[in-house]
C-alpha positions in Angstrom: 0.0 -0.1 0.3 1.5 3.5 -1.2 1.4 6.6 1.1 -1.2 8.3 -0.8 -3.8 5.2 -0.3 -2.5 5.2 3.4 -3.3 9.0 3.7 -6.9 8.3 1.7 -7.4 5.6 4.3 -6.3 7.8 7.2 -8.7 10.8 5.9 -11.6 8.7 5.7 -11.2 7.3 9.6 -10.4 10.8 10.7 -13.8 11.5 9.1 -15.7 8.1 10.2 -14.6 9.2 13.8 -16.1 12.9 13.4 -19.5 11.8 12.2 -19.5 8.9 14.7 -18.8 11.4 17.7 -20.2 14.5 16.4 -22.9 12.8 15.1 -24.8 11.9 18.6 -23.6 15.5 19.8 -25.4 17.2 16.8 -28.3 15.1 17.5 -28.5 16.1 21.3 -28.4 19.7 19.8 -31.3 18.8 17.5 -33.4 17.1 20.3 -32.6 19.7 22.9 -35.8 21.9 22.8 -38.0 18.8 22.3 -37.0 16.7 25.2 -36.3 19.0 27.8 -39.9 20.2 29.4 -38.1 21.7 32.3 -35.1 24.1 32.6 -33.3 21.2 34.8 -34.2 18.8 32.1 -32.6 20.9 29.4 -29.4 21.6 31.6 -29.4 17.9 32.1 -29.6 17.1 28.3 -26.5 19.5 27.6 -24.7 18.2 30.4 -24.5 14.9 28.6 -22.2 16.5 26.0 -20.7 19.2 27.6 -17.5 18.0 28.8 -16.9 16.1 25.3 -18.5 18.5 22.5 -15.2 20.8 21.7 -13.1 17.6 21.8 -15.8 16.0 19.1 -15.0 18.9 17.3 -11.5 18.6 17.0 -11.8 15.8 14.6 -13.4 17.7 12.0 -10.6 20.2 12.2 -7.8 17.2 12.4 -9.6 15.8 9.3 -9.6 18.9 7.6 -5.9 19.7 8.3 -4.9 16.5 7.3 -7.0 16.9 3.8 -4.9 20.1 3.4 -1.7 18.2 3.9 -2.2 15.0 2.4 -4.4 16.0 -0.9 -4.1 19.6 -1.3 -5.8 20.1 -4.2 -8.6 18.4 -3.3 -8.7 20.5 -0.1 -8.6 24.0 -2.4 -11.3 22.7 -5.0 -13.7 21.4 -1.9 -13.4 24.4 0.2 -13.6 27.1 -2.9 -16.5 25.2 -4.5 -18.2 25.0 -1.2 -17.2 28.5 0.3 -20.9 29.9 1.0 -21.8 26.6 2.5 -18.9 26.2 4.9 -19.0 29.8 6.0 -22.8 28.9 6.9 -21.4 25.9 9.0 -18.8 27.9 10.5 -21.5 30.6 11.5 -23.7 28.0 13.3 -20.9 26.3 14.9 -20.0 29.5 16.4 -23.2 30.1 17.1 -23.5 26.5 19.0 -20.0 27.0 20.9 -21.3 30.6 22.1 -24.8 29.2 23.2 -23.1 26.2 25.5 -21.2 29.0 27.3 -23.4 31.6 27.7 -26.5 29.6 28.1 -26.5 29.1 32.0 -25.1 32.8 32.9 -28.3 34.5 33.4 -31.3 32.8 35.3 -33.6 34.2 32.9 -36.0 31.9 31.1 -36.2 33.9 28.2 -32.7 33.8 27.9 -31.8 30.3 28.3 -34.6 29.3 26.0 -33.3 31.6 23.1 -30.0 29.9 23.6 -31.4 26.5 23.7 -33.2 27.4 20.2 -29.2 28.9 19.0 -28.1 25.1 20.1 -30.7 23.4 18.0 -29.6 25.6 15.1 -26.1 25.2 15.6 -26.5 21.3 15.2 -29.3 21.4 12.7 -27.6 23.2 10.2 -24.0 21.6 10.3 -25.7 18.3 9.8 -27.9 19.1 7.1 -24.7 20.9 5.3 -22.4 17.8 5.8 -25.2 15.8 4.2 -25.4 18.0 1.4 -21.7 18.1 1.0 -21.2 14.3 1.1 -24.4 14.1 -1.2 -22.5 16.3 -4.0 -19.3 14.5 -3.4 -21.0 10.9 -4.3 -22.8 12.5 -7.4 -20.1 14.4 -8.6 -20.1 18.4 -9.6 -18.3 20.6 -12.2 -14.8 20.1 -11.8 -13.0 21.3 -14.9 -9.5 20.3 -16.3 -7.5 22.6 -14.1 -9.1 21.2 -10.8 -11.4 24.6 -10.5 -15.3 24.2 -9.7 -17.5 25.9 -11.7 -21.4 26.7 -10.7 -21.7 28.4 -7.3 -23.9 27.4 -4.8 -27.4 26.8 -6.5 -26.4 23.7 -8.7 -25.2 22.2 -5.1 -28.6 22.2 -4.0 -29.7 19.5 -5.9 -32.7 16.9 -4.5 -30.3 14.2 -4.4 -27.9 16.2 -2.1 -30.8 17.5 -0.4 -32.2 14.3 0.4 -28.6 13.3 1.4 -29.0 16.3 4.1 -32.3 14.9 5.6 -30.3 11.8 5.7 -27.6 13.0 7.7 -30.3 15.1 10.1 -32.5 11.7 10.7 -29.4 9.4 11.2 -27.7 12.3 13.8 -31.1 12.5 15.6 -31.4 9.0 16.1 -27.5 8.8 17.3 -28.4 11.6 19.8 -31.6 9.7 21.0 -29.7 6.6 21.7 -27.1 8.4 23.2 -29.3 10.3 25.5 -31.2 7.0 26.8 -28.0 5.8 27.8 -26.7 9.0 29.6 -30.1 10.1 31.6 -32.4 9.0 33.5 -36.4 9.1 34.5 -38.6 11.3 32.1 -35.7 12.5 29.8 -34.4 9.0 29.3 -38.4 7.8 28.4 -38.7 10.5 26.1 -35.1 9.9 24.3 -36.3 6.2 23.7 -39.3 7.3 22.3 -38.0 9.9 20.1 -35.4 7.6 19.0 -37.6 4.8 17.8 -39.6 8.0 15.6 -36.2 9.1 14.4 -35.3 5.4 13.6 -38.6 5.0 11.3 -37.9 8.3 9.6 -34.1 7.8 9.1 -34.7 4.1 7.8 -37.3 5.7 5.3 -35.1 8.4 4.1 -32.0 6.0 4.2 -33.8 3.4 1.9 -34.9 6.2 -0.4 -31.3 7.4 -0.7 -29.6 4.1 -1.2 -32.2 3.7 -4.1 -31.2 6.6 -5.7 -27.7 6.5 -4.9 -27.7 3.0 -7.0 -29.3 4.7 -10.0 -27.6 8.4 -9.6 -23.6 7.0 -9.1 -21.5 4.5 -9.3 -20.9 4.2 -6.0 -22.2 0.9 -5.1 -21.6 -0.5 -8.5 -18.1 0.5 -9.8 -15.7 -2.5 -10.3 -13.2 -2.8 -7.8 -13.6 -1.3 -4.8 -17.0 -0.1 -4.0 -19.4 0.7 -1.2 -21.8 -2.1 -1.7 -20.8 -4.8 1.2 -20.6 -1.1 3.6 -24.1 0.0 2.6 -25.1 -3.7 3.4 -23.6 -3.5 6.8 -24.8 -0.1 7.5 -28.4 -1.7 6.6 -28.4 -4.6 8.9 -27.0 -2.2 11.6 -29.5 0.3 11.3 -32.3 -2.6 11.6 -30.8 -4.0 14.4 -30.7 -0.5 16.2 -34.3 0.0 15.7 -35.0 -3.6 16.9 -33.0 -3.2 20.2 -34.4 -0.1 20.8 -38.2 -1.5 20.9 -36.8 -4.4 23.2 -35.1 -1.7 25.6 -31.3 -2.8 24.8 -30.4 0.8 25.2 -26.8 0.1 25.0 -27.0 -2.3 21.8 -29.4 0.3 20.1 -26.5 3.0 20.6 -23.8 0.5 19.3 -26.0 -0.4 16.1 -26.6 3.3 15.5 -23.0 4.1 15.6 -22.1 1.3 13.4 -24.8 2.6 11.0 -22.6 5.9 10.9 -19.6 4.2 10.6 -20.4 1.7 8.0 -22.4 4.5 6.0 -19.3 6.8 6.0 -16.9 3.8 4.9 -19.5 3.1 2.0 -19.0 6.6 0.6 -15.0 6.5 0.8 -14.7 2.8 -0.4 -17.1 4.0 -3.6 -15.0 7.1 -4.1 -11.7 5.3 -4.2 -9.3 6.0 -5.7 -11.3 9.0 -6.6 -11.7 11.9 -3.9 -13.9 14.3 -6.0 -15.6 13.2 -8.9 -16.1 15.4 -11.8 -19.7 15.8 -13.7 -18.1 17.2 -16.5 -15.8 14.3 -17.4 -14.5 11.3 -15.4 -10.7 12.1 -16.4 -11.2 15.9 -14.5 -11.7 14.0 -11.3 -9.5 14.4 -8.5 -7.8 11.1 -7.4 -5.4 9.9 -4.6 -2.7 10.3 -7.5 -3.3 13.4 -9.2 -4.1 15.5 -6.2 -1.6 14.2 -3.7 0.9 16.3 -2.1 4.7 15.4 -2.9 6.0 12.0 -1.6 8.8 13.6 1.0 5.4 15.3 2.7 3.2 12.5 2.8 6.4 10.5 4.6 7.2 13.0 7.1 3.2 13.1 8.1 3.2 9.5 8.5 5.7 9.7 10.7 3.7 12.7 12.7 0.6 10.9 12.6 2.1 7.2 13.4 3.3 9.5 17.0 0.4 11.4 17.7 -2.6 9.7 16.7 -2.5 7.1 18.8 -2.0 9.9 21.9 -5.4 11.5 20.9 -7.1 8.5 20.7 -6.0 7.9 24.1 -6.7 10.8 25.4 -10.3 10.7 23.9 -11.2 7.4 25.5 -10.3 8.3 28.7 -12.5 11.6 28.6 -15.4 9.5 27.9 -14.2 7.0 30.6 -14.5 9.7 32.8 -17.8 11.3 32.4 -18.9 7.9 31.5 -21.9 8.4 34.4 -25.4 8.9 33.7 -26.5 12.5 34.2 -29.4 13.6 36.5 -31.9 16.4 36.1 -30.1 17.9 40.0 -29.2 21.6 39.9 -26.6 20.9 42.4 -24.6 18.6 40.3 -25.2 20.4 37.0 -22.4 22.5 35.3 -23.9 23.6 32.1 
């Protein structure tokens, strides 16, 4: 396996970790105004992700940095083509971060309610925009022979990518509900389980429609060699099992299967793209691949050494963090931080 392939896999791993961790993070934010009936309950919901949400977002920064260093042409084309969408996502994430910190600074119901809806918007928009982005990555967009994107924002808002955005929102909402069922007690946990069942039904319907459309719209599932068919089937099995475990009251297994759904779905996308990274809808020859878009061999070699040292450290720290904050959260004002 050459270093180009190694870094494609590593970028895929980083984005998989990001969608897995930030997926339930976004889901909790989306559910916040609907599951928390009282201020103490909303505070408890926020406290389930309060110690870890910013650490989860580091995976996005790391994935973007790895993409920039290993495949700079991809970074340039992707971030310039999706510039407006990324700016909107950044604004939503800033709003979300500020809301976490500012919400409980004043004991005013109106003040706190506004910040709760800010958390909702700051969670819903990134989930939707990531789905839009991934949908366009799968079906391709107008990249010319000079690796430049032409078309602006409107062509990216096609029906296929919009459906992809809705799939992301539904899956992350289900993922967040499963997480809350594990991390909370009493009324919040009961409502989270009920919402998880509803979100599972919606996510299943949207995912089935999206996969069928993907089969006819793209070659992600059908191209010769490495493709996304097997990961797609594994994601489907995991999604079905998540719903079944939710109905049987096995919250831990429901969360694990929901997590595997997100993981396998991400693997499906990257496996279906390989060895391409960005697909040109103008001419397949204009697509950016792990060969024509990669950094120099020396750069990849140095980065590999650095990654071999620091990635295990980051993983160990992340695991330690979740172990420290593994206890369930109660709606007790005396113990709540956020």
